[in-house]
C-alpha positions, 0 to 999 in steps of 0.5 A: 797455678798448680792447684789440683782439680779436686781443689780447683773444682771443689775446695775453692768454692766450698762453703760460700758458693761465691764466684771464684774470681781467679782460676789461674795465675800467669804461667810465664815461660811454662808454655815453652818449658818441657815437663820435668822427668820424675822417678815415680809418675804414678805418685804425682798429682794427677787430674784425669785418666783415659783409656787409649785401647789397652793403654791408660794415659793419665795427666796432671800437674806441671805437664805430667803425662804418664802411661800404663800398659798393664792396667795401672800396675806400672807407669812410665812418664813420656815427654810433654812440650809444656810444664803447665798443669793438664786438667783433662785427657780424652781419646777418640780411638786407641791412637788419637787423643787430646789433653787440655790445661792451664795457659789455654793449652791444647795438646794432641797425640796420634800415637796413643799418648807416646808423644804430644804436639802443642796445638793451642795456647793462651797467646794464640787463642787471644789472637784468634779471638781478636781476628774473629771478633765482630761487634763492640762487646766481642772485640772488648772481650778479645782485647781482654784475653790478650791483655790478661795474657795466657792465664786462663785454663781449659778444664774439659774437652770433647772429641767427635773424632780425630779431627773435631774437638771442643775445648772449654774452660774458665771465663766461658772459654770455648774453642773448636777445631775441625782439622785436628788442632791445626786451626781454631774457631772461638765458640763463645758467641754461640753459647748462652753464657752472658756472664762468662761463667766457667765451663767445667763440664763438656759431654757428648752422645751422638748429636747431643752436647751438654755444657755445664759449669759455674753457678749452675750454668747449663747449655744443650745442643741437639745438632752436634754443636751448631746451636746451643740453648740455655737449660734451667738448672735445678740448683744454683751451685756449680756443676763439676762433672757429668755423664750422658747415659745410654737411656738418653738421660743426663746426670750432673754432679757438683758442689756439696754433693749435688747430684741431679738426673734428668730423663727429658732433656733438662725439663725436669730433674730428680735429685739423687741423695749422697751418703757423703755430701761432699763436692763431686769432681769426677764421674764415669759411666759403667755397664747396665746404667750404673755410674761412679762418682768421686771427689773432695772426700776421697770416697768413690761412689757407685750409683744404680737403681736410684741409690748411691753407695760408697765403695771404699771404707777408708777415704783416699786423698781428694780425687780428681778422676775415676776410670773403670778398667777393662778387668772390672777394677776402678782406677782413681787419680788425684792428690795421692796419684794413682790408686786402684780399687777392686771390682765393685759388686754388681748392684741389683735394681733398674737404671738410676 
């Protein structure tokens, strides 16, 4: 499947709220086929971007990995060992990063995104799940992974550091490594997700980890992921993105413009009204408690002091990622590739 995340996370489920039955089609030999080179990588369909020191790394459809050394002014494509769609990229420091995507793909880099190594795919993760399965249900789930083939995408990933990572995705997939991707452990059995809902969101601050996803499924860990507890969702639609804020609050956003904030670990929630009630697929934190949102409507929003306002008057193509740059501008990625916006004006008021 080569559908962009803006569609994957928002348009597929829009209108009805019905559970999506299939997120990814079989990827065939795309797991063994390197990505094709293109002339203008910045105009490709891109789904996520991250800062690696002074470098920006963006990933997207058909194994696209693009780098910018000048804060998004120019771009170059680098080789990728797979041609499946990559959905998320994150960095622990300027050198060590991870990208995940369709076909159960996990790639790592130790040189700031200049080169990538395949660490996990859907065939391998099925075998790992089979070896680790204990009990009749776990064995049946692992056998189903093997029988289905490598058709399930990872949709988000956490990095504690260069060695510890957690990749999550469709149908409750969750795999953890403590050695930089050399070996993996399935974490599905430790997550409160009995209906195997899709995990779209993984966020961490210190020892606090939040996972969120389809039909309002929410889980929180206060011990670095050793154990998770289910959290009651304030609404029954899907969560597509979120941020853990500096004051300890959690901000989650998703279907049909639902944006909610909790300052007490998920016991109580406050809804933030949006001027554009469209599905939100991407978010980013910023200084002084502010945050940015972007998604289906092609509008970038800035929130602070309990209010959220649009930053662009002319809508962009559907957006899948937003990244604040070092010079104050905003970089967005999505159906239209890379688009940068001017630095937003500083808002008055307290924390949202």
